[in-house]
Each structure stands twice: as structure tokens, then as C-alpha cells.
C-alpha positions as CSV (number, residue, x, y, z in Angstrom):
1,M,0.1,0.0,0.0
2,V,1.5,3.2,-0.8
3,T,1.4,6.2,1.7
4,N,4.4,8.3,0.7
5,I,5.5,9.0,-2.9
6,R,7.9,11.9,-3.9
7,R,7.0,13.7,-7.0
8,I,9.5,14.0,-9.9
9,S,9.3,16.9,-11.6
10,N,9.9,16.7,-15.6
11,V,9.9,12.9,-15.5
12,T,7.2,10.3,-16.7
13,N,6.2,8.9,-13.8
14,I,4.9,5.2,-14.0
15,Y,2.1,3.9,-11.5
16,G,0.1,0.9,-11.3
17,Y,-3.4,0.5,-10.0
18,I,-4.9,-2.6,-8.3
19,R,-8.4,-3.4,-7.2
20,V,-9.6,-6.7,-5.9
21,S,-13.2,-6.6,-4.8
22,T,-13.1,-8.3,-1.6
23,R,-10.2,-8.8,1.4
24,D,-10.2,-12.5,0.5
25,Q,-9.3,-12.3,-3.3
26,N,-5.4,-12.1,-4.0
27,E,-4.0,-9.2,-5.9
28,Q,-0.9,-11.1,-6.7
29,R,-1.7,-12.0,-10.5
30,Q,-2.2,-8.1,-11.2
31,L,0.9,-7.2,-9.1
32,H,3.1,-9.7,-11.1
33,K,1.7,-8.0,-14.5
34,M,2.5,-4.7,-13.3
35,M,6.2,-5.6,-12.1
36,E,6.6,-7.1,-15.6
37,R,5.9,-3.7,-16.9
38,G,8.5,-2.2,-14.9
39,V,6.5,-0.5,-12.3
40,E,8.0,-0.2,-9.2
41,A,6.5,-1.9,-6.1
42,R,6.1,1.5,-4.5
43,R,4.4,3.1,-7.0
44,I,1.7,0.3,-7.2
45,F,-1.7,1.3,-5.6
46,V,-3.9,-1.5,-4.0
47,D,-7.6,-1.1,-3.2
48,K,-9.6,-4.1,-1.8
49,A,-12.9,-2.8,-2.1
50,S,-15.9,-2.9,-4.3
51,G,-15.7,-1.2,-7.8
52,R,-19.2,0.3,-7.5
53,H,-17.6,3.8,-6.4
54,F,-14.6,5.6,-6.8
55,D,-14.2,6.8,-3.1
56,R,-11.5,4.3,-2.7
57,P,-8.5,5.4,-0.4
58,Q,-5.4,4.1,-2.5
59,Y,-7.0,5.3,-6.0
60,Q,-8.1,8.8,-4.6
61,L,-4.1,9.1,-3.2
62,L,-3.2,8.1,-7.2
63,R,-5.6,10.6,-8.4
64,K,-3.9,13.6,-6.3
65,I,-0.4,12.7,-7.3
66,L,-1.1,12.1,-11.1
67,S,0.2,15.0,-13.3
68,K,0.9,15.5,-17.2
69,G,2.7,12.9,-18.9
70,D,2.4,10.1,-16.2
71,I,1.3,6.6,-17.3
72,V,-1.1,4.4,-15.2
73,Y,-1.2,0.6,-15.9
74,I,-4.5,-1.1,-14.8
75,D,-5.0,-4.7,-15.6
76,A,-8.5,-4.7,-17.0
77,L,-11.2,-1.7,-17.2
78,D,-13.4,-3.2,-14.7
79,R,-10.4,-2.9,-11.9
80,M,-10.7,0.5,-12.5
81,G,-14.3,0.5,-11.7
82,R,-17.7,-1.1,-12.6
83,N,-20.1,2.0,-12.5
84,Y,-20.3,2.8,-16.5
85,D,-20.6,6.5,-16.0
86,E,-18.1,6.8,-13.5
87,V,-15.6,5.0,-15.6
88,I,-15.7,7.4,-18.4
89,S,-15.8,10.3,-16.2
90,E,-12.5,9.1,-14.2
91,W,-10.9,8.0,-17.6
92,K,-11.7,11.4,-19.1
93,Y,-10.4,13.4,-16.0
94,I,-6.9,11.5,-16.0
95,T,-6.4,11.5,-19.7
96,R,-7.7,15.0,-20.5
97,E,-7.8,17.1,-17.6
98,L,-4.5,15.8,-15.9
99,Q,-3.2,14.7,-19.2
100,A,-1.6,11.6,-17.9
101,D,-2.1,8.3,-19.7
102,I,-3.9,5.0,-19.0
103,V,-2.7,1.7,-20.4
104,V,-5.2,-1.1,-20.0
105,L,-3.1,-4.4,-19.8
106,E,-5.9,-6.7,-21.0
107,N,-6.7,-4.8,-24.1
108,E,-3.6,-3.0,-24.4
109,T,-3.9,-2.8,-28.3
110,L,-7.3,-0.6,-27.9
111,F,-6.8,0.8,-24.7
112,D,-3.6,2.7,-24.5
113,S,-4.6,6.4,-24.2
114,R,-1.3,7.5,-25.7
115,K,-2.1,6.1,-29.0
116,F,-5.1,7.9,-28.9
117,R,-3.7,11.2,-28.0
118,E,-1.4,10.8,-30.8
119,M,-4.1,10.4,-33.4
120,G,-5.8,14.1,-32.3
121,D,-9.3,14.7,-32.8
122,M,-10.3,11.1,-34.6
123,G,-8.2,9.4,-31.8
124,R,-10.8,11.3,-29.1
125,L,-13.7,10.0,-31.2
126,M,-12.3,6.4,-31.3
127,E,-11.3,6.6,-27.6
128,D,-14.8,7.9,-26.4
129,Q,-16.4,4.7,-28.7
130,F,-14.4,2.0,-27.4
131,L,-14.7,3.3,-23.9
132,S,-18.3,3.8,-24.0
133,L,-18.4,0.0,-25.1
134,L,-16.2,-1.7,-22.8
135,S,-17.5,0.5,-19.9
136,Y,-20.8,-0.7,-20.8
137,V,-19.9,-4.4,-20.9
138,A,-18.2,-4.1,-17.5
139,D,-21.5,-2.6,-16.0
140,Q,-23.4,-5.1,-17.2
141,E,-21.4,-8.1,-15.7
142,R,-21.9,-6.6,-12.2
């Protein structure tokens, strides 16, 4: 669990976010994926909570320290959350307002916000469509 992270200016900081739904579930599989990507253990944020809401402590801490150019890896879109509207809102906040990037490891070819950003307006349109579709699916799987 991350509690103290020092911000490094003008450097791309790479973070991981892991969520498991219950305290009994094991986050090791997701943790292993993050480490394979080179994410330092001290930069991996883990919540053991429902994906229904975004008031998870480690997610909120990550959200506060993210800034332009940072990258966040998540295992799957449903690990970010299961509420359709909130997932879209959070994705847009991180990628558009903060100008940080999100990479969804499960669907990396489709969900790497850096690729959408490089495509300009067309990329933004495509990102919105893909995100809406997958968020809807995640919402229906609850």
C-alpha cells in the first residue's frame, strides 16, 4: 500500500493501480503484471474494495499525485470500476484534464490512451466509442 510518494518533476512517472473486490481475493496476479511492466512496487496502489464507487483510498491518493505525462497501468477496465458513467468520467479526467495516460493491460492494443492522443480529434472520437462499449460491458457483468 502506497502512503508516501515523492513527485519527480519533468519525468514520466509510471504507476500501477490494482483493485480486488474483497479482502479474500488475491492481488498477486495483477501485481505480477505490473512488475513485468517495470512498475516499482512503491508506485503500485492497491485497493480491496468494490468497484461500484471511486471513493477508494488508494485510488484517491493516486488520483491526487498524477500529473501531465504520467502513465497508469491497470489490469482490466473493470479493475478501474464497474459503474459505467463513473469509469468514463474518471478516464476523461485522468487523460484529458490531468493529461496523464492510462494503459489497460488486458486490451492494450485498444486501450492505451497514448495512442488515442497521438491521433488527435479522430483518436478522441475512437477513444470515446471504445470506452463506452467496454464500460457498458463491465457495468452489465456486475
